C-alpha positions in Angstrom: 124.4 160.2 96.5 125.1 164.0 96.5 126.5 165.8 99.5 125.5 164.6 103.0 122.3 162.9 101.8 121.9 159.7 103.6 121.0 156.6 101.5 118.2 156.0 104.0 116.7 159.5 103.8 113.2 159.8 102.4 112.6 161.0 98.9 111.2 164.3 100.4 114.3 164.8 102.6 116.6 164.2 99.7 114.6 166.6 97.5 114.7 169.2 100.3 118.4 168.9 100.7 119.0 169.2 96.9 116.7 172.2 96.8 118.6 173.9 99.6 122.0 173.1 98.0 120.8 174.6 94.6 119.7 177.7 96.5 123.1 178.2 98.1 124.9 177.5 94.8 122.6 180.0 93.0 123.3 182.6 95.7 127.1 182.1 95.3 127.0 182.3 91.5 125.0 185.6 91.6 126.8 187.1 94.6 129.0 190.2 94.7 132.5 189.8 96.2 131.2 191.4 99.4 128.3 188.9 99.5 130.6 186.0 99.0 132.6 187.0 102.1 129.4 187.4 104.0 128.4 183.9 103.0 131.8 182.6 104.3 131.2 184.3 107.7 127.7 182.8 107.8 129.0 179.4 106.9 131.7 179.5 109.6 129.2 180.6 112.3 126.7 178.0 111.2 129.3 175.3 111.3 130.4 176.3 114.9 126.7 176.4 116.0 126.2 172.9 114.5 129.3 171.6 116.2 128.0 172.9 119.6 124.7 171.1 119.0 126.5 168.0 118.1 128.6 168.2 121.2 125.5 168.5 123.4 123.8 165.5 121.7 127.0 163.3 121.7 127.3 163.2 117.9 131.0 163.0 117.6 131.2 162.5 113.8 128.9 165.6 113.2 131.0 167.7 115.6 134.2 166.7 113.7 132.7 167.4 110.3 131.3 170.8 111.5 134.5 172.0 113.1 136.6 170.8 110.1 134.2 172.8 107.9 134.6 175.9 110.0 138.4 175.6 110.0 138.4 175.2 106.2 136.1 178.2 105.7 138.3 180.3 107.9 141.6 179.2 106.4 140.8 178.5 102.8 138.1 181.1 102.5 138.4 184.1 104.8 142.1 184.0 105.4 143.0 183.2 101.7 140.8 186.1 100.5 142.8 188.8 102.5 144.9 191.3 100.5 147.9 191.4 102.9 149.4 194.3 100.9 146.5 196.5 101.9 147.7 197.3 105.4 147.9 196.2 108.9 144.2 195.3 109.3 144.6 192.5 106.8 147.6 191.1 108.8 145.6 191.4 112.0 142.7 189.5 110.5 145.1 186.8 109.2 146.4 186.3 112.7 142.9 186.2 114.1 141.8 183.6 111.6 144.9 181.5 112.3 144.1 181.7 116.0 140.5 180.7 115.4 141.7 177.7 113.3 144.0 176.6 116.1 141.3 177.0 118.8 138.7 175.1 116.7 141.2 172.3 116.1 141.8 172.1 119.8 138.1 172.2 120.5 137.6 169.3 118.1 140.4 167.2 119.7 139.1 167.9 123.3 135.3 168.3 122.6 135.6 171.8 124.2 132.4 173.8 123.9 134.0 176.8 125.6 136.6 177.1 122.9 134.0 177.0 120.2 132.0 179.7 122.0 135.1 181.8 122.3 135.6 181.6 118.5 132.1 182.6 117.9 132.5 185.6 120.2 135.7 186.7 118.4 134.3 186.2 114.9 130.8 187.8 115.5 132.0 191.5 115.7 134.1 191.1 112.5 131.0 189.5 110.8 128.8 192.3 111.9 131.2 195.0 110.8 131.5 193.3 107.4 127.7 193.2 107.0 127.5 196.9 108.1 130.0 197.8 105.4 127.9 196.0 102.8 124.8 197.9 103.8 126.6 201.2 103.3 128.0 200.0 99.9 124.6 198.9 98.8 123.1 202.3 99.9 125.8 204.3 98.1 125.3 202.2 94.9 121.5 202.7 95.0 121.9 206.5 95.3 
């Protein structure tokens, strides 16, 4: 099986999951560096939202997988992509991402929805600012 596809999923469900995965992979292959970072932000936010849903429905394994995914995106994606030589903002973002990783790990250990929501509130303005920058870059390139 490929990815999270259950051996008991219907043929239609498996096809849908594969189609979705191919769509994401195609987006990644064709994405600009700015778009790739946007995809990382989206993935982290989606994983946290999924973890909150899993907490509410008592799905411990899904909560664990989702929070682990969010931490990996923050640590191995967003934090690793920072150019720390570019100035203090990169260092501040590194520290924020490290804090978010810590809080999400604690949230996972203690099934703490408030900690997950805190991380979402902290990450959302950074994500929105990044998307805003992309809109300006795209407009400038089109002109």
